[in-house]
N, C-alpha and C positions, 0 to 999 in steps of 0.2 A: 367968652363972648365971641371971639373970632371963630371958634368952632361952630357956635350956633349960627353965625352968619353964613359960614361955609355950607352947613347942612341945609339951611333955608335956601341958599342960592342953588344948591344941587337939586333940591326938591323942585324949585321953580324951573330950572333948566329941564328936568325930567318931564315936568308938566307941559312945558312948551314943546318939547320933542314929541311927546305923545299926542298933543293937539295937532302938531304939524303932520305927524304920521296919519292921524285920523283924517285930516283934510286931504292928504295924498291918496288914501284909500277911497275916500268919497269921490275924488276926481277920477281915480282909476275905474271905479264902478261906473261913473257916468260915461267915461270913454268906452268901457266894455259894452254898455248898453247901446251906445251909438254904433259900435262896431257890429253888434248883433243885429241891429236894425238894418245896417247897410248890407250885411250878409244875407239876411232874409229878403231884402229887396232885390239883390243880385240873383238869388235863387229863383225868385218869382219871374224876373225878366228872362233868365236863361230857360226856364220852363216854358214860357210863352214863345220864345224863339224856337225851341225844340219842337213844340206842337205845330208852329207855323211851317217849319221846314218839313215835318212829317206830312202835313197836308199837301204841300207842294210836291214832295217826292211821290206820294200816292197818285196824285193827278198825272204826273209825268209818266209813271209806269203804266197806269191804266189806259191813258188816252194816247200818248205818243209812242211808247215802246211796244205795248201789246196790241194797240189798235182796237178795232171794234171787237165785239164779242164773237166768239166762234160759233160753229154749229152745235146744236144740242144733240146729244146722243139719244136715240129713240128709246122708249121704255122696253123692258124685257117682256116678251110675249109668251115664251115657253117657260113653264114653271120648273122644268128640269134644271134650268140654268141657275135657279135659286137654291137648289139642294146642296148641302155640304158634300165634299168628296167622299167622306166615310159613309154617308147615307146612300149616295149613288152606288158605291161599291157593294153595299149590302143588297140593294135592290137588283143590281146586275147579277150577283151570286145567287140570289133566290129567284131569279128570272122573272121579276115583276116588270122590269124593263130590259131591253137588250142594249148591249154596248153600242150597236150600230145606231139605235135611236138617239142615244146620248151624244154620240159623236156627231151625228147629223144636226142635232140641236145646236151644238157648239159651233159647228161649221157655218150654219145659217147666221148665227149671231156675229161671228167674226166677219162674214161677208157684209153684214148690215152696218157694223160700226167701224171696220178697218179704214174705209175711205175718210172717215172723220178724225179718228184718233191715231191712225197709222201704228197699230200695235203689233202686227204680225209681219215679219220680214220674209221668211221662207214658208210658203204654203205647201204642205204635204198632205193635202186632204185625201187624195186617192189612197195613199199608203195608210193613212189613219183609218180609213173605212175598211181596208183589207185586214188590218191588224184587229180591228173591232170585231169583224166577222170571225176571225180565227179564235178570239177570246170567247165569243158566243158559242162557237162550235165546241170548244174545250169544256165550257160550263155545261152545255147541253148533253155532252156525251156521258157525263156522270162518272168518268174514270177517276176523278179526284173529288173527294167528299167536300161538303161545304166548310167543315172545320179546317181541313187541310188548306183549302183555298184561302180562308180567312187568316190562317197562320202564315202560310208561305208566300202567298200572292195577294196581300190585302187590298190592293187597288187595281186588280186585274180588270181591264175593260174601261177604266175611268180615263178620259182624255186629259192631257196636261200640255202646257206650253212652257218652254224654257227660254232663257236668255239666248240671244243669237251667238254668243261666244262659247257655248257648250256644244261639243260635238255630239251629234245624235246618230250619225252614220259614218262609216269609214270610207 
């Protein structure tokens, strides 16, 4: 009889423990859902604050730091300026255009936009025109075939500009 009472009492204790644990888990689940709600609310608030600060930062940079809009660069008038370098090189080799024409087109464009964007530091336009005339003379002489020019001097006569820290003359 005592054993039966002990078994029943153990079963009752286990039942009570399991009920208590069930209530603990239910409370834990409720707390977790509240925590998740709080976290989502915090995320929303932080997102709104971030967007507000972004709008303020953009306003400050656009209006106070950079000031008013700058001058607009005029559109390109000479279609040679839109050609890729490889196409210009081929046209110069086949004498469809001269290197001097191409260099003059680029010089005119530089003179047109340099006051606005300040892109050229050292102007060596007269030297560039002399070198372009030499390239045209070499191509016109016919001493070097078109295939050799394409292989050995693929961009002969095509003007380039470089960063001002690269030495171009000694």
